[in-house]
C-alpha atoms as one frame of an Amber mdcrd trajectory, in Angstrom:
protein
  14.017 -34.273  11.499  11.780 -31.345  12.182  12.704 -28.131  13.920  11.279
 -29.208  17.317  13.317 -32.405  17.372  16.514 -30.433  16.650  15.621 -27.901
  19.295  14.936 -30.653  21.838  18.245 -32.287  20.916  20.065 -28.974  21.389
  18.348 -28.397  24.753  19.268 -31.975  25.807  22.872 -31.321  24.726  22.899
 -28.109  26.709  21.382 -29.864  29.743  23.981 -32.628  29.424  26.783 -30.041
  29.323  25.360 -28.298  32.414  25.072 -31.666  34.129  28.696 -32.475  33.304
  29.768 -29.073  34.629  27.816 -29.613  37.833  29.319 -33.061  38.270  32.855
 -31.731  37.776  32.271 -28.792  40.154  30.739 -31.183  42.718  33.781 -33.552
  42.360  36.120 -30.540  42.863  34.112 -29.454  45.895  34.227 -32.917  47.449
  37.973 -33.223  46.619  38.767 -29.901  48.274  36.511 -30.675  51.194  38.108
 -34.064  51.713  41.648 -32.743  51.399  40.887 -29.848  53.774  39.422 -32.271
  56.292  42.402 -34.545  55.851  44.737 -31.616  56.325  42.779 -30.428  59.327
  43.048 -33.860  60.882  46.769 -33.954  60.118  47.249 -30.545  61.611  45.334
 -31.584  64.679  47.410 -34.699  64.970  50.546 -32.666  64.661  49.329 -30.160
  67.254  48.329 -32.834  69.740  51.667 -34.581  69.414  53.713 -31.404  69.302
  52.083 -29.446  72.095  53.589 -31.453  74.931  56.963 -31.231  73.274  56.490
 -27.452  72.717  55.948 -26.943  76.379  59.080 -28.842  77.148  61.241 -27.439
  74.416  60.880 -24.062  72.688  63.592 -25.037  70.246  61.500 -27.826  68.882
  58.637 -25.375  68.339  60.932 -23.012  66.419  62.038 -25.916  64.272  58.474
 -27.176  63.483  56.613 -23.866  63.043  58.092 -23.134  59.575  56.918 -26.592
  58.382  53.398 -26.038  59.700  53.323 -22.557  58.109  54.544 -24.058  54.809
  51.788 -26.666  54.997  49.124 -23.981  55.584  50.624 -21.929  52.753  50.593
 -24.918  50.472  46.989 -25.573  51.426  46.116 -22.007  50.684  47.889 -22.148
  47.359  46.173 -25.487  46.535  42.790 -24.029  47.464  43.432 -20.935  45.366
  44.645 -23.056  42.449  41.589 -25.315  42.615  39.298 -22.254  42.729  41.037
 -20.721  39.642  40.798 -24.019  37.751  37.118 -24.323  38.613  36.537 -20.766
  37.275  38.540 -21.549  34.136  36.522 -24.735  33.617  33.275 -22.821  34.047
  34.390 -20.283  31.483  35.430 -23.021  29.023  32.099 -24.826  29.437  30.287
 -21.498  28.875  32.275 -20.912  25.666  31.540 -24.464  24.528  27.797 -24.002
  25.158  27.882 -20.696  23.227  29.618 -22.410  20.280  27.093 -25.238  20.470
  24.269 -22.714  20.330  25.783 -20.958  17.306  26.451 -24.265  15.490  22.961
 -25.488  16.269  21.476 -22.374  14.697  23.756 -22.811  11.696  22.888 -26.504
  11.264  19.210 -25.652  11.613  19.473 -23.080   8.867  21.359 -25.501   6.661
  18.716 -28.208   7.158  15.915 -25.750   6.497  17.535 -24.514   3.305  18.234
 -28.045   2.152  14.654 -29.154   2.801  13.325 -26.077   0.985  15.553 -26.824
  -1.997  14.445 -30.510  -2.035  10.789 -29.385  -1.870  11.257 -26.976  -4.803
  13.152 -29.613  -6.842  10.476 -32.223  -6.266   7.790 -29.766  -7.296   9.712
 -28.894 -10.449  10.233 -32.590 -11.317   6.597 -33.301 -10.727   5.560 -30.430
 -13.094   8.257 -31.236 -15.670   7.731 -34.982 -15.781   4.090 -35.383 -14.768
   2.464 -33.412 -17.578   4.287 -35.158 -20.472   3.707 -38.554 -18.865  -0.025
 -37.844 -18.652  -0.067 -36.774 -22.280   1.932 -39.863 -23.376  -0.412 -42.026
 -21.285  -3.428 -40.522 -23.086  -1.785 -41.133 -26.489  -0.919 -44.712 -25.632
  -4.457 -45.321 -24.398  -5.916 -43.990 -27.648  -3.505 -46.225 -29.701  -4.535
 -49.182 -27.576  -8.229 -48.429 -28.132  -7.660 -48.110 -31.892  -5.698 -51.400
 -32.043  -8.317 -53.165 -29.905 -11.092 -51.963 -32.101  -9.258 -53.080 -35.263
  -8.491 -56.520 -33.764 -11.983 -57.071 -32.471 -13.935 -59.791 -34.197 -17.206
 -58.076 -33.416 -18.710 -56.778 -36.671 -20.404 -53.868 -34.907 -17.010 -52.167
 -34.553 -16.120 -52.503 -38.242 -17.009 -50.048 -40.931 -20.526 -50.356 -42.152
 -21.009 -52.019 -45.474 -22.228 -49.472 -47.995 -25.240 -50.617 -49.944 -26.179
 -49.300 -53.218 -28.554 -46.591 -51.940 -28.692 -44.299 -54.887 -32.403 -43.774
 -54.453 -32.051 -42.517 -50.894 -29.900 -39.526 -51.810 -31.838 -36.358 -51.751
């Protein structure tokens, strides 16, 4: 894997984390929105059914008002709790992304160092093994040539027959 591939993978991982964060926050938003609409509808239902009774009996209103206030308080607490959880989740995702960035840099450095070491080792092995192998190959080729010339039936490769040429010596 080259550096660009690792970088693209890290960017894709970061984008995936951001996408997941967006999905979670969107789900929280829709959940809060749905629950608030549901609570609004329930409150409106309660008001529409209670208002005629409130006009007829103030005692009934005194009895129901704490429940309505508690529901609103619970809704407020729920909304605040969801907001805090969303902020905590955003912070956690930010920390995770920062760790991913650091680890990506660390892994990249480790891969680069490993590839550099492999390159140096292969160069050393090539130098250490290649030269003696070439020399041995040359020696074996010379032995083969000698053996072939000795085995050859062609008289032109054999030693010349020495004639008695005493008169030719100067």
